[in-house]
C-alpha positions, 0 to 999 in steps of 0.5 A: 802241510807244507812249510814256508821254507826248509827246516834246516834254516830254522832259528838262524837269525836268532842265533846270529843275533848279538846278546844284549844286556837287559836294561835295569827296570825303572818303577813308575812314579807313584804320583802318576799312578795315583793321579790315574786311580783319582781320575778313574774313581772320582772324575769319572766315577767308575765302580771297582771291577770292570772299569770299562763299563759306565754302570 
């Protein structure tokens, strides 16, 4: 199976890219998550399990 370029150039861009520090993770606001649950359960009346089905 032919390749799209020589294997001697593999990984060239990744090794040349500067290493960045990871950004600190921020937790989502609990109020927004609870609002989504409320909408899903009471307004849309979805059952537990496969929520994309309106059964």
